[in-house]
C-alpha positions as CSV (number, residue, x, y, z in Angstrom):
1,M,0.0,0.0,0.0
2,L,1.4,3.4,-1.0
3,R,1.0,6.2,1.4
4,T,1.9,9.9,1.2
5,K,4.9,10.9,3.2
6,E,2.6,13.0,5.5
7,L,0.2,10.0,6.1
8,Q,3.1,7.7,6.8
9,E,4.7,10.2,9.3
10,F,1.3,10.5,11.0
11,A,0.9,6.7,11.3
12,D,4.4,6.3,12.6
13,A,4.0,9.0,15.2
14,L,0.6,7.6,16.3
15,A,2.0,4.0,16.6
16,K,5.1,5.3,18.5
17,S,3.1,7.3,21.0
18,T,0.5,4.5,21.4
19,Y,2.8,1.6,21.7
20,G,5.9,3.3,23.3
21,G,8.9,3.5,21.2
22,I,8.4,1.6,17.9
23,N,6.6,2.9,14.9
24,N,4.8,0.8,12.3
25,T,7.5,1.4,9.6
26,D,10.2,0.0,11.8
27,A,7.9,-2.8,13.0
28,V,7.2,-4.0,9.5
29,S,10.8,-3.7,8.5
30,L,11.9,-5.8,11.5
31,G,8.9,-8.2,11.3
32,V,7.7,-7.5,14.8
33,C,4.3,-6.4,16.1
34,V,4.1,-2.8,17.4
35,S,1.7,-4.0,20.1
36,C,3.1,-7.3,21.5
37,R,6.6,-6.8,20.1
38,Q,6.7,-10.5,19.1
39,G,8.0,-11.6,15.8
40,V,5.4,-12.1,13.1
41,F,5.0,-15.7,12.1
42,H,2.4,-17.6,10.1
43,G,0.5,-20.0,12.3
44,V,1.6,-18.2,15.5
45,N,0.2,-14.7,15.4
46,M,-0.6,-14.4,11.7
47,F,-3.2,-16.7,10.1
48,T,-4.7,-15.1,6.9
49,S,-3.6,-13.2,3.9
50,T,-5.8,-10.3,5.1
51,G,-3.8,-10.4,8.4
52,F,-0.5,-10.0,6.6
53,R,-1.9,-7.1,4.5
54,E,-3.1,-5.4,7.7
55,F,0.3,-5.9,9.3
56,E,1.9,-4.1,6.4
57,M,-0.4,-1.1,7.0
58,S,-0.7,-1.0,10.8
59,G,2.3,-2.9,12.1
60,M,0.0,-5.1,14.3
61,C,0.0,-8.9,14.1
62,E,-3.3,-10.5,13.3
63,R,-3.8,-11.7,16.9
64,C,-3.3,-8.2,18.4
65,F,-5.3,-6.5,15.7
66,D,-8.3,-8.9,16.3
67,D,-7.9,-8.5,20.1
68,T,-8.0,-4.7,19.7
69,Y,-10.6,-4.2,16.9
70,G,-12.5,-7.5,17.0
71,E,-12.4,-10.4,14.6
72,D,-14.1,-10.0,11.3
73,D,-16.2,-13.1,10.8
C-alpha cells in the first residue's frame, strides 16, 4: 500500500506514542508487532492473507489486531 509521506509520518507518530517506542514502519521492517513486540510468524500470530496485509499497514500482528478491533467473521 502506498501512502503519502505525511500520512506515513502521522501513522508512525501515532504508533510510536500509542505503543511506546516503535513505529509501524520499523515494526514492519523488523517483522515485529508494534503491540506485543513479538516476531510475526504464520500460524503463531498471523493466520490469513488479510492479516498479513493489515500488518503491512498497521504494524500489528493479526492476533493483536483482532484483540483490539474484534475479529471479522
